[in-house]
C-alpha positions as CSV (number, residue, x, y, z in Angstrom):
1,M,28.7,-114.2,27.9
2,N,27.3,-116.9,25.5
3,Q,28.1,-117.0,21.8
4,D,24.9,-115.5,20.7
5,S,25.2,-112.5,23.0
6,L,28.9,-112.0,21.7
7,H,27.8,-112.2,18.2
8,K,25.1,-109.7,18.7
9,N,27.4,-107.4,20.5
10,L,29.8,-107.4,17.6
11,L,27.1,-106.5,15.1
12,V,26.0,-103.6,17.2
13,S,29.6,-102.5,17.5
14,H,30.0,-102.6,13.8
15,L,26.6,-100.8,13.2
16,Y,27.8,-97.9,15.2
17,H,31.3,-98.0,13.7
18,E,33.0,-99.1,16.8
19,T,35.1,-101.8,15.2
20,D,38.7,-101.6,14.0
21,E,39.5,-102.2,10.3
22,G,40.3,-105.8,10.6
23,E,37.0,-106.6,12.5
24,A,35.0,-104.4,10.1
25,A,36.5,-106.5,7.3
26,L,35.6,-109.8,8.9
27,I,32.1,-108.7,9.8
28,N,31.5,-107.3,6.2
29,R,32.7,-110.6,4.7
30,L,30.4,-112.6,7.3
31,I,27.4,-110.3,6.2
32,A,28.1,-110.9,2.6
33,D,28.6,-114.8,3.0
34,N,25.8,-115.6,5.5
35,W,22.2,-114.8,4.8
36,D,21.2,-115.2,8.4
37,I,23.8,-112.7,9.7
38,K,22.8,-110.3,6.7
39,E,19.2,-110.1,7.9
40,E,20.1,-109.8,11.5
41,F,22.3,-107.0,10.5
42,E,19.6,-105.4,8.4
43,A,17.2,-105.7,11.4
44,L,19.5,-103.9,13.6
45,Q,20.0,-101.2,11.0
46,N,16.0,-100.8,10.8
47,T,15.8,-100.6,14.5
48,K,18.6,-97.9,14.8
49,N,16.9,-95.8,12.0
50,I,13.6,-96.0,13.9
51,L,15.2,-95.2,17.2
52,N,17.0,-92.3,15.5
53,K,13.5,-90.9,14.1
54,A,11.7,-91.4,17.7
55,Q,14.5,-89.4,19.2
56,Q,13.9,-86.4,17.0
57,S,10.4,-86.0,18.3
58,K,10.3,-83.8,21.7
59,P,8.1,-84.6,24.4
60,K,5.1,-82.1,25.4
61,R,5.9,-79.7,28.0
62,S,2.9,-80.8,30.0
63,S,4.6,-84.3,30.0
64,I,7.8,-82.9,31.4
65,E,5.9,-81.0,34.1
66,L,4.2,-84.0,35.3
67,I,7.4,-86.0,35.4
68,M,9.0,-83.3,37.5
69,Q,6.0,-83.0,39.7
70,Y,6.2,-86.7,40.4
71,N,10.0,-86.5,41.0
72,N,9.5,-83.7,43.5
73,R,6.9,-85.7,45.4
74,T,9.1,-88.9,45.6
75,K,11.9,-86.8,46.9
76,E,9.6,-85.6,49.8
77,L,8.7,-89.2,50.6
78,E,12.4,-90.5,50.6
79,P,13.0,-90.1,54.2
80,L,9.8,-92.2,54.8
81,I,10.9,-95.2,52.8
Protein backbone atom coordinates (compact mmCIF):
# COMPACT_ATOMS: atom_id res chain seq x y z
CA MET A 1 0.00 0.00 0.00
CA ASN A 2 1.44 3.34 -0.98
CA GLN A 3 1.71 6.40 1.23
CA ASP A 4 -1.28 8.16 -0.35
CA SER A 5 -3.58 5.14 0.17
CA LEU A 6 -2.47 4.81 3.77
CA HIS A 7 -3.08 8.52 4.30
CA LYS A 8 -6.63 8.32 2.87
CA ASN A 9 -7.45 5.14 4.80
CA LEU A 10 -6.42 6.85 8.03
CA LEU A 11 -8.61 9.88 7.27
CA VAL A 12 -11.58 7.64 6.45
CA SER A 13 -11.05 5.65 9.64
CA HIS A 14 -11.00 8.91 11.59
CA LEU A 15 -14.15 10.12 9.81
CA TYR A 16 -15.99 7.00 10.97
CA HIS A 17 -14.53 7.21 14.51
CA GLU A 18 -12.49 4.03 14.06
CA THR A 19 -9.25 5.47 15.46
CA ASP A 20 -8.04 5.25 19.01
CA GLU A 21 -7.49 8.36 21.15
CA GLY A 22 -3.84 8.75 20.19
CA GLU A 23 -4.49 8.42 16.46
CA ALA A 24 -7.48 10.75 16.69
CA ALA A 25 -5.42 13.41 18.47
CA LEU A 26 -2.64 13.13 15.87
CA ILE A 27 -5.07 13.35 12.95
CA ASN A 28 -6.89 16.31 14.49
CA ARG A 29 -3.55 18.09 14.88
CA LEU A 30 -2.62 17.31 11.25
CA ILE A 31 -5.99 18.62 10.07
CA ALA A 32 -5.52 21.81 12.07
CA ASP A 33 -1.93 22.35 10.89
CA ASN A 34 -2.11 21.27 7.23
CA TRP A 35 -4.49 23.03 4.86
CA ASP A 36 -4.32 20.24 2.22
CA ILE A 37 -5.22 17.55 4.75
CA LYS A 38 -8.01 19.75 6.13
CA GLU A 39 -9.49 20.20 2.64
CA GLU A 40 -9.24 16.48 1.95
CA PHE A 41 -10.93 15.61 5.24
CA GLU A 42 -13.72 18.13 4.60
CA ALA A 43 -14.26 16.64 1.13
CA LEU A 44 -14.57 13.19 2.72
CA GLN A 45 -17.07 14.57 5.25
CA ASN A 46 -19.14 16.11 2.45
CA THR A 47 -19.09 12.85 0.51
CA LYS A 48 -20.19 10.93 3.60
CA ASN A 49 -23.07 13.36 4.13
CA ILE A 50 -24.20 13.05 0.51
CA LEU A 51 -24.06 9.26 0.68
CA ASN A 52 -26.03 9.23 3.92
CA LYS A 53 -28.76 11.35 2.31
CA ALA A 54 -28.84 9.12 -0.77
CA GLN A 55 -29.25 6.02 1.38
CA GLN A 56 -32.38 7.49 2.94
CA SER A 57 -34.29 7.28 -0.33
CA LYS A 58 -35.81 3.91 -1.13
CA PRO A 59 -35.96 2.36 -4.60
CA LYS A 60 -39.30 2.05 -6.33
CA ARG A 61 -41.07 -1.28 -5.98
CA SER A 62 -41.02 -1.66 -9.78
CA SER A 63 -37.21 -1.35 -9.76
CA ILE A 64 -36.89 -4.08 -7.17
CA GLU A 65 -39.22 -6.33 -9.17
CA LEU A 66 -37.17 -5.82 -12.35
CA ILE A 67 -33.97 -6.70 -10.50
CA MET A 68 -35.55 -9.82 -9.04
CA GLN A 69 -36.84 -10.90 -12.48
CA TYR A 70 -33.37 -10.44 -13.95
CA ASN A 71 -31.86 -12.39 -11.06
CA ASN A 72 -34.27 -15.27 -11.62
CA ARG A 73 -33.52 -15.35 -15.37
CA THR A 74 -29.77 -15.45 -14.73
CA LYS A 75 -30.16 -18.27 -12.24
CA GLU A 76 -31.97 -20.27 -14.93
CA LEU A 77 -29.08 -19.70 -17.33
CA GLU A 78 -26.27 -20.58 -14.89
CA PRO A 79 -26.01 -24.26 -15.91
CA LEU A 80 -25.49 -23.12 -19.52
CA ILE A 81 -22.51 -20.94 -18.69
